C-alpha positions as CSV (number, residue, x, y, z in Angstrom):
1,M,-54.0,1.9,76.3
2,P,-55.4,-0.8,78.7
3,D,-55.8,-4.3,77.2
4,W,-59.6,-4.3,77.7
5,L,-60.0,-1.0,75.9
6,E,-57.7,-2.2,73.0
7,V,-59.8,-5.3,72.6
8,G,-62.9,-3.2,72.5
9,V,-61.5,-0.9,69.9
10,R,-60.2,-3.8,67.8
11,G,-63.7,-5.4,68.0
12,I,-65.3,-2.2,66.7
13,I,-62.7,-1.9,63.9
14,F,-63.2,-5.5,62.7
15,L,-66.9,-5.2,63.0
16,I,-66.7,-2.4,60.4
17,V,-64.2,-4.3,58.3
18,L,-66.3,-7.5,58.3
19,F,-69.4,-5.5,57.5
20,L,-67.7,-3.9,54.5
21,M,-66.3,-7.2,53.2
22,T,-69.7,-8.8,53.5
23,K,-71.3,-6.0,51.5
24,L,-68.6,-6.6,48.9
25,L,-69.3,-10.3,48.7
26,G,-73.1,-9.7,48.4
27,K,-76.3,-11.1,49.9
28,K,-75.4,-14.6,48.8
29,Q,-73.2,-14.9,52.0
30,L,-76.4,-14.4,54.1
31,S,-78.5,-17.0,52.3
32,E,-78.2,-20.8,52.7
33,I,-74.5,-21.2,52.2
34,S,-72.6,-23.8,50.2
35,F,-69.5,-25.7,51.3
36,F,-67.2,-23.0,49.9
37,E,-69.1,-20.1,51.5
38,Y,-69.2,-22.0,54.8
39,I,-65.5,-22.4,54.9
40,S,-64.9,-18.8,53.7
41,G,-67.1,-17.5,56.5
42,I,-65.3,-19.5,59.2
43,T,-61.9,-18.5,57.9
44,I,-62.6,-14.8,57.8
45,G,-64.2,-14.9,61.3
46,S,-61.2,-16.8,62.6
47,I,-58.8,-14.2,61.3
48,A,-60.8,-11.4,62.9
49,S,-61.2,-13.1,66.3
50,E,-57.4,-14.0,66.4
51,V,-56.4,-10.4,65.8
52,I,-59.0,-9.0,68.2
53,I,-58.0,-11.2,71.2
54,N,-54.3,-11.7,70.5
55,L,-52.9,-8.2,71.2
56,D,-49.4,-9.3,69.9
57,K,-50.9,-9.2,66.4
58,T,-51.1,-5.9,64.6
59,V,-54.5,-4.6,63.4
60,W,-53.2,-4.0,59.9
61,N,-52.1,-7.6,59.5
62,G,-55.6,-8.7,60.3
63,I,-57.2,-6.2,58.0
64,I,-54.9,-7.1,55.1
65,G,-55.5,-10.9,55.7
66,I,-59.3,-10.4,55.6
67,A,-59.1,-8.1,52.6
68,V,-57.0,-10.5,50.6
69,F,-59.1,-13.5,51.5
70,S,-62.4,-11.6,50.7
71,I,-61.1,-10.4,47.3
72,L,-60.0,-14.0,46.5
73,I,-63.6,-15.2,47.4
74,F,-65.1,-12.4,45.3
75,L,-63.0,-13.2,42.3
76,I,-63.9,-16.9,42.5
77,E,-67.6,-16.1,42.7
78,I,-67.3,-13.8,39.7
79,L,-65.5,-16.6,37.8
80,S,-68.2,-19.1,38.9
81,M,-70.9,-16.9,37.4
82,Y,-69.4,-17.4,33.9
83,R,-68.0,-20.9,34.2
84,K,-70.3,-23.8,35.1
85,Q,-67.4,-26.1,35.7
86,V,-66.0,-23.7,38.3
87,R,-69.5,-23.2,39.8
88,D,-70.0,-27.0,40.1
89,F,-66.6,-27.5,41.7
90,V,-66.9,-24.6,44.2
91,E,-70.6,-24.7,45.1
92,G,-71.5,-28.2,44.1
93,S,-74.5,-29.4,42.2
94,G,-77.9,-30.8,43.0
95,T,-78.3,-34.5,43.7
96,V,-81.5,-36.3,42.6
97,V,-82.8,-38.3,45.6
98,I,-86.3,-39.2,44.3
99,K,-87.1,-39.9,40.7
100,D,-90.3,-41.2,39.2
101,G,-91.6,-41.6,42.8
102,K,-88.8,-43.9,43.9
103,I,-86.0,-43.1,46.4
104,L,-82.5,-43.3,45.0
105,E,-80.8,-45.0,47.9
106,D,-77.3,-44.8,46.4
107,N,-77.5,-41.0,45.9
108,L,-78.7,-40.6,49.5
109,K,-75.7,-42.6,50.8
110,K,-73.4,-40.5,48.6
111,E,-74.6,-37.3,50.3
112,K,-74.5,-39.0,53.8
113,Y,-78.3,-38.5,54.3
114,S,-80.5,-41.0,56.0
115,T,-84.0,-41.9,55.2
116,D,-85.2,-40.1,58.4
117,E,-83.4,-36.9,57.3
118,L,-85.0,-37.1,53.8
119,L,-88.5,-37.5,55.4
120,H,-87.7,-34.6,57.7
121,L,-86.9,-32.4,54.7
122,L,-90.1,-33.4,53.1
123,R,-92.2,-32.7,56.2
124,A,-90.6,-29.2,56.3
125,K,-92.3,-28.7,52.9
126,D,-95.6,-29.9,54.3
127,I,-95.2,-33.3,52.4
128,F,-96.0,-36.1,54.8
129,N,-96.8,-38.9,52.3
130,L,-93.8,-40.1,50.2
131,S,-96.2,-41.5,47.5
132,E,-97.1,-37.9,46.6
133,V,-93.6,-37.0,45.4
134,E,-92.6,-37.4,41.8
135,Y,-89.2,-35.9,41.8
136,A,-86.9,-34.4,44.5
137,V,-83.4,-32.8,44.4
138,L,-81.1,-32.2,47.3
139,E,-79.6,-28.8,46.6
140,P,-76.0,-27.8,47.2
141,T,-77.1,-25.7,50.2
142,G,-78.7,-28.7,51.9
143,S,-82.3,-27.7,51.1
144,L,-84.7,-30.0,49.3
145,S,-86.7,-29.1,46.2
146,A,-89.6,-31.4,45.5
147,L,-92.1,-31.8,42.6
148,L,-95.4,-33.4,43.6
149,K,-97.3,-35.8,41.3
150,K,-99.8,-34.1,39.2
151,D,-102.8,-35.3,41.2
152,F,-101.4,-33.8,44.4
153,R,-100.4,-30.3,43.1
154,P,-102.4,-27.3,44.1
155,V,-105.2,-26.3,41.8
156,T,-104.5,-23.2,39.7
157,R,-106.8,-20.7,38.0
158,K,-105.6,-22.2,34.7
159,D,-106.8,-25.6,35.8
160,L,-110.2,-24.2,36.5
161,G,-110.4,-22.4,33.2
162,L,-110.4,-18.9,34.8
163,D,-108.8,-15.8,33.5
164,S,-105.3,-15.1,34.9
165,I,-104.8,-12.0,37.0
166,N,-101.4,-10.3,37.0
167,E,-101.0,-8.4,40.2
168,K,-98.2,-6.0,41.2
169,E,-96.6,-6.1,44.6
170,P,-98.3,-4.0,47.3
171,Q,-96.6,-0.6,48.0
172,T,-96.0,0.4,51.6
173,V,-97.1,4.0,52.0
174,I,-97.0,4.3,55.9
175,M,-94.3,2.6,58.0
176,D,-93.9,2.9,61.7
177,G,-96.4,5.7,61.6
178,E,-94.4,7.8,59.0
179,I,-95.8,8.5,55.5
180,L,-93.5,7.4,52.7
181,D,-93.9,10.1,50.1
182,E,-91.7,8.4,47.5
183,A,-93.9,5.3,47.6
184,L,-97.0,7.4,47.2
185,T,-95.6,9.2,44.2
186,G,-94.5,5.9,42.7
187,I,-98.1,4.7,42.5
188,G,-99.5,8.1,41.4
189,K,-101.0,9.1,44.7
190,N,-100.5,11.9,47.2
191,R,-101.1,12.7,50.8
192,G,-104.5,14.1,50.0
193,W,-105.6,10.7,48.6
194,L,-104.1,8.9,51.5
195,Q,-106.0,11.1,54.0
196,T,-109.2,10.6,52.2
197,E,-108.8,6.8,52.2
198,L,-108.0,6.9,56.0
199,D,-111.1,9.0,56.6
200,K,-113.2,6.3,54.8
201,K,-112.0,3.8,57.3
202,N,-112.4,6.2,60.3
203,V,-108.7,5.9,60.9
204,T,-106.5,8.8,62.1
205,L,-103.0,9.2,60.7
206,E,-101.6,9.2,64.2
207,N,-103.0,5.7,64.8
208,A,-101.8,4.2,61.5
209,F,-98.8,2.0,62.1
210,L,-98.5,0.4,58.7
211,A,-100.4,0.9,55.4
212,Q,-100.1,-0.7,52.0
213,V,-101.8,-0.1,48.7
214,D,-102.4,-3.2,46.5
215,S,-102.5,-3.4,42.7
216,Y,-106.2,-2.5,42.7
217,G,-105.6,0.7,44.6
218,D,-107.1,-0.5,47.9
219,L,-105.6,0.6,51.1
220,T,-104.9,-1.8,54.0
221,V,-104.1,-0.4,57.4
222,D,-102.6,-1.8,60.6
223,L,-103.1,0.3,63.7
224,F,-101.0,1.0,66.7
225,D,-104.1,0.2,68.8
226,D,-104.7,-3.6,68.1
227,K,-108.0,-3.5,69.8
228,I,-109.6,-1.5,67.0
229,Q,-110.8,-3.4,64.0
230,V,-110.4,-1.7,60.6
231,P,-113.2,-2.6,58.2
232,E,-112.2,-4.2,54.9
233,S,-112.8,-2.3,51.6
234,Q,-116.1,-3.1,50.0
235,E,-115.8,-1.0,46.9
236,R,-114.9,-3.8,44.5
237,P,-117.6,-6.2,45.8
238,M,-120.2,-3.4,45.7
239,L,-119.3,-2.5,42.2
240,L,-119.6,-6.2,41.1
241,A,-123.0,-6.4,42.8
242,N,-124.2,-3.3,41.1
243,I,-123.1,-4.5,37.6
244,K,-124.9,-7.8,38.3
245,K,-128.0,-5.9,39.3
246,C,-127.9,-3.8,36.2
247,Q,-127.5,-6.9,34.0
248,A,-130.5,-8.6,35.8
249,D,-132.6,-5.4,35.4
250,F,-132.0,-5.3,31.6
251,E,-133.1,-8.9,31.3
252,L,-136.2,-8.2,33.4
253,F,-137.0,-5.1,31.3
254,A,-136.6,-7.2,28.1
255,L,-139.2,-9.7,29.5
256,A,-141.6,-7.0,30.7
257,T,-141.7,-4.7,27.7
258,G,-144.1,-5.2,24.8
259,S,-142.1,-3.2,22.4
260,K,-139.9,-5.3,20.1
261,S,-137.3,-2.5,19.6
262,A,-137.0,-1.9,23.4
263,K,-136.8,-5.7,24.0
264,S,-133.9,-5.9,21.5
265,I,-132.1,-3.0,23.1
266,Y,-132.5,-4.4,26.6
267,G,-131.4,-7.8,25.4
268,K,-128.3,-6.5,23.7
269,N,-127.3,-4.5,26.8
270,A,-127.9,-7.4,29.1
271,K,-125.6,-9.5,26.9
272,R,-122.9,-6.9,26.9
273,L,-123.0,-6.7,30.7
274,E,-122.9,-10.4,30.9
275,E,-119.7,-10.5,28.8
276,S,-118.2,-7.7,30.9
277,L,-119.0,-9.6,34.1
278,Q,-117.0,-12.6,32.8
279,T,-114.0,-10.4,32.3
280,L,-114.3,-8.3,35.5
281,T,-115.4,-10.8,38.0
282,P,-111.8,-12.2,38.8
283,Y,-110.7,-8.6,39.5
284,L,-113.7,-7.4,41.5
285,K,-114.5,-10.6,43.5
286,D,-112.7,-10.9,46.9
């Protein structure tokens, strides 16, 4: 076999081997890596490249070396899941660099980080003013986790005294122009419902590139033809407007009628609708 062909075959073999070993080690190897994972990746890659290029080495020696090293990594990661001491030694632990709004210079020096690098990490989180930060930790992966002072945190619905809304993740029902029947079934819908919703938006199935259904049952569609604008669903805003109109009508009828019994009925129904509006508005308002 010519050398160039053998190198190509070995490359394919070790691509498959590395893929299988990475699947064994899990998605953690693909995330922001720790010191141990960084060294592990370099070592496994070095073994593979050495065997691919050096034709004097046998393929099996390389496969065995990668397999043994990967299994060792796998066992250490399993052990670290159940032993914090092992986890802290292998992966490291977070280092507090800002506490009570003050930079801890000694901890920065310990991690070999400069003030410029700290400010860079803060800017990456859209924090440009150091005085806004209450607490910050340099994670083992090199990323920075920061807690803003209370006055600078984003306002939540709880802060405004509004009812919380628990939403489920949107379900993709069309991807790359293909209908995903399993996703449709999972949300209790079918192709007939999907076609009806597409017709409401004057969208043909052939022009639908991507479509998702949110927790309210509304369909959002992205088209192959980007020049065409798809109108947003107005069903919930229209329903909210109709309920408000009915509530206002009941109040008007209560004022207009001369009958005490009718006035009482209209007033009670207006009150009920007002209470319903307080509950439904967060769900129906865009």
